[in-house]
C-alpha positions, 0 to 999 in steps of 0.5 A: 500500500505504501508503494501505491500511495507513493506512486500516486503522490509522485504522479500528482506532484509531477503533473500540472493542470492543463484546461481542456487540452486539445490532444493528449498531453504528456507530463514530465515523469516522476522518478520511477513513475510511469508517465501519465497520459493526461495530467489530473486537474489541480484543486484550483482549476476547473474542467467544467463545460457548459450545457445550455438547454435549447429547443429542438428547432435550434439543432440544425437539420433536426427535422430532416435527419433520419433517426431510426439508425440512431435509435438502433445504435442507442439501444445497442448501448442500453445493454450497458446502461439499463441498470442506471436509474437515469437510463433504465426507463428510457431504454425500456421505452425505446425498445418498444418503439418500432424503428420502421416508424420514423414519426414515432422514433422522432417522438421518442427522442423529443419526449424522452430527452432534453437537448443541450448545446455543449460549450467548452471551458474555453467558452466555444461551441466549436471543436475538432471532429476527426474520423476513425475506422476498423482496418483490415490487415493481411496476416498469419497465425504463425511467423513465416515469410514476410509476416514477421511483425507480431500483434501482441496480447497483454504481457504478463508483466504489465502491472496496472494500478487503479489510483482511485483505490489510493487517492479517490480524486484520481479515479480516472487515472491509472499507472502502468508499469512493471516491477524491477525487483521491488520497484515499480518502473515505467513499462517498456516504450515502443522503441524498447518493445520493437528492439527487444520484444516482450516475448519470454526471455527477452530483456528479462520480460515475461511472455506476451501472447502473439495473436497474429503476424503481419508483414507491414509495420506501418499497417500494424502501427495504424492498427494500434492507432485505431485501437481495433481491427481485423486480420485477414488470414491466407484462407480468407478467414478474419479474426477481429482484434480489440483494444486490451491495454496500453504500455502507459506511455503518452501518445505522440502524433506521427503527423506532428512528428513529420511536420516538426521534421519538415517532412510534411506540412500541416495542410498535407497531413492525413493517414494517406499522406503519412503512409505515402511518406513511409513508402518513400522513406523506408530507412526513416520509418522505424525512427518515425514510429518510435517517436510515439512511445505509446504501444497498444496490446490487443485481445481477440474478440468473438467471431460473432461480434457485429462490429469492434467493441468501443469503450462502452463495451458494445459493438460500434455502429458505422456512421452512428457511433462516436468516440468522445472525452467521457469527462464531458460526454457520458458514454451511452448518451446520444449526441447530435453532431453537426460537422462536414464530410472530409475535405468538403463543405457538405454538411454531415449532420447526424444523431450519433451515440457516444460509445467510445473514447480514445487517447487523443480525444480530449475536450468537451467539443471533440469527437471521433466519427466511426466510419466502419470497416475496410479501405473505403472507411479508411479513406474517409477517416484518414482525411477527416479533420473538420470543425464541428458542434455537438448537442448532448441529449440527456434524459428529460428531468435529469440534471446534465453532467455538470450543470446547465444554463437556459431553458428551451 
């Protein structure tokens, strides 16, 4: 217990408050303390967003959007929400609504929810909307030929410490590390894992299961960035992989690294341009990948899952699930998103459901739009970097997450 308390205190001392960071921020690591992905707020700071009640007519295109797919996506999440008092009745009544009757679906949302415009702590109702997808990577179950890059499961020596058991104020933070004798030290970084591996007998590490082998380290890198994906075997069979854990190091953007190095400009950066750069610069690839010390470990998901599992623990729905910052937008809640299609002014206005989160998704008005599986979804996701607004739909009569202003 003293070891955990000391680690928690070191973590707290090493972090400074940063109000609503736009991306994952790294804290200076304390001695013998794994780096934290985001710094906990100080007691003097506030991370509160504003939730302003509005009329349905204030939401752009509310009367024009089709809502039946939104209801179906919401009901998928009810499997994890039904026991919560604020959601139990809403979910029960939602299951009785025939999704083929658009009028009754719209009436359900308007009767059961109050819409709130989301305003960031910086007093802005606009923020960044990106996209993500489920990649499909060619692979093998055994190491052979060009298939020499392992897709790792969770290493046996990875230790995860839930700080809430020691310091309740840090309930959303976890330490990840490994034991060096009796000391808890940072887990291996990406470069250390790539150099040494995490297989039994390598660098003194315990075994990590290898779930599959792939031929392209860049595709493996993007599989980790997306947090889930499928590996297509030689037979055509696919195995689905989901996020299991992470090495505890902060996420650093590969795009930002290439901009800082003068390899790409901000206007050029997309998943497609980054992949093109790696193909043109094979001798620089590993150094660039290692600039992101974060490393994701996977688990194999059941074959019958309809989609990759999000942070809520339910399959994501293409075009209707979004990843959010759960400090501001509770998982499971409907969120109306008003943004535009990638590289376009064409409006993308849709009622989505907050069913996922991610290391780079930080801020009240911040969303990552799930496009689906495969190459076409990847083309859209890789180019999406739009401005957007968000409205939280919250059960009528219940207080929104952090207060509200105004009445509809």
